[in-house]
N, C-alpha and C positions, 0 to 999 in steps of 0.2 A: 597312655598307660592303662592297663587292664585293672580289674578289681584287685585291690590289695587283700592280703590275708586278714588284716585287721578289719577292713570293711566287710569282708566275707563273714568273719566271726560275729561282728556286730549284727549283721543281717540275720545270721543263723539264730541269734538270741531271740529275735522277734518272730522268726518264721518257723523255727524248729522247736519241738517240745523239749523241756529240760532233760528228760530222760534220754531222748535221741541225741541231743547235744553232748551229754555226758558220755554216751557210748562212742560218739565220733572222736571226742578228745582222748578217750582211753585207747582207741585204735591208733590214733596219731602218736600218742606217747609210746606205745609199744613199737610202732614203726620206727620211731626215732632210734630206739635201741638196735633194731635190726639193721637199718641203713648205716648207722655208725659202725657196726661190727662187720657188715658184709659189703657195703657199698651199694650203688644203685643197680648195676648190671647183674650182680650175683644174687641179690635178694629176690626171692620168688614170692608170688602172691600167697602160696600155701604157707610159706614160712612166716610171712607178715600176719596172716590170719591166725596161725597157731600161737605166735607170740602174744597176740591180743586176746586169745582164748575165744575166738569166734570162728564161724565157718567162712569159707571163701564167698559164699552167697551173701552172708551178712556184710562182709567187707565191701562187696560191690554195691549192695543196697545203700551203704553210707557214702561210698566213694565210687561212683559209676565209672570214672576215668581210670580206675584200677591203680596200679603201681605208680604211674606217672603223676596222677592227681594227688595221691597220698604223699609222694616224695615232695611235690611242690608245697603241699600244706605244711609238712614238717619243716622244710628248709625255710620257708618264709616266716613261720611261727618262731623258730629258734633265732633266725636272723633279726627279727623284730626285738626279741629280748636282748640280744647282744648289742644291737643298735642303741636301744634305750640306755643300756649300761655305759656304752662308750660316750654317748652324748652327755650323760650325767657327769662322768669323770672329766670329760673335756671342759665342761663349764665350771666344774669345781676347781680345776687346776688353773685354767685360763679364764678367769672371771671376765665376761664381756665388758663389764663396766669399770674394771680396774686392771689396766695392763701392768705387768710386772715392772719393777725398776730394772734399769739396764744390767746392774750387777747381779740380779736374780734371774735373768732370762734363761741362762743355761740350766740353773737348778730347777726351774719350773718345767722346762722342756724334758728334762730327765725324769721328773716326777710324772709327767704325762706319759712318757714312754713306759715307765714301770706300771702305771695304772692300766694302760692298754694291754701290756704284756700279761698282767694278772688275770685277764679275762679268760685265757686258755685254761687256767686252773678252775675258775668259777663256772665255766660253761664247756666242759670237756665233750659232751655229746655234740654240741654245735660244731666245734672245731674238728671232730671226727668226720662229720658230714662234709665240711669244707675240704678236708683232705681228700675225701673220695671224689668230690666234685672236680677238683683239679686233676686227679688221676684218671677220671673217666669222662672228661668233658665231651669226648666224641660219642659217648653213649647216652648222655643226659639230654632229654628233650630241650630244644632251644628255648621254649617258653618257660621251662623251669629255671634255666640259667638266667633268663631275663627277670623272672620274679625274684630270684635271689639277689641280683644286683639292685633292683628297685627297693627291696625290703631293707637291705643292710648297707652294703658298700657305698652306694651312691649318696644317700643322705648323710652318712658319716663323712664321706669325702667332701661333700659340700660344706658341712659344718666346720671341718678342719680348714678348708679354703677360706672361709669367712674369718676364722680365728687368725690365720696367717695375715689376712688383709688388715685386720685390726692391729696386729703387731707392727705391720709396716706403717700404718697411719700414726702409730705412737713413736715412730722413729727408731724402732728396734731391729727391723729387718729391711732388706732390699730384695724384693721378690723378682726383680728384673723383668717386670711386666707380665708375669704369668704366675698368678697366685695358685692356680690349680696344679701346675707342674711342681711348684715348691711344696705344696701339701703332699703330692704323690712321692716326691723325693724324701720328705720327712718320714712318711709311713714306711717306705722301702728301707731306709737306713736304720730304723729302729726295730724292724720286724723280720727282714729277710733271713738273716743269719740265725736268729732264734727259732723261727719257724722250721728252717731246714734242719738244724741240729736237734731239735726236739721232735721232729716229725709231727708238727702241729700239736704239741703238748703231750705226746705219748711218752717221751723220754725226757723228764725234766732235767734242766741243767743245774749244776751247783750255783748257788746264789752269786758267788764272786765272779764266775764266768759270765752269767747272765748280765750282771751289772756292768762288766767291762764292755760287753757288746752294746748294751743300751747307751752307755755313756759315750762310747766311741762313735756310735751312730749320730747322736746329738751333736758331738763336737764336729763331725764331718759336715753335718747340715749347716752349722753356724759358720764354718769356714767358707761355705758357698753363699750363704744368705745373710749373714750378720751385716747390719748397716754400718757403712763407712769405717 
């Protein structure tokens, strides 16, 4: 695994002057707006520089890799924020030290689905980036896609897999020998329809329709994986 955005930022705090680091973060913040609006392929270096209020020369001074490096910085930065929020919500709903009672399992999984779904409202710029990543995967540099997966989807998927394993150990689920697949199924069942119908949060659903989709996804998951 290459250097993470978090380790890069921590290194920058020690190696880069506060003024330069502040400028880099301002450029990255402006780039997040541009990439969320225009995607990776259509965003030009001139537009990115203009949004940040700097010259293209200044942008390259801070990000020698140009657009690709800036996009990777933005994607891993926002993915790290969303990852931390997801992990906090996962642990709040499914306390690792206190598995739910059998009669509360469905309720708690629905609560987790709602908590994860609410992230689209809390982090709209990130989900705009993700929408563009899926639409432009053939134009996004492979190292950027890898960095995104390592920053967000992979650690969250691993944490959810571990949570499912704990639920199985508590006698609440039967994962049929593949906890990772079960975690993937849970994520797909609670998110796919909502993501498609809202276009990754662009067009919010009525609360009743959203809840019906989330509750239906959890019910389908439990039909496949509930213990005995």
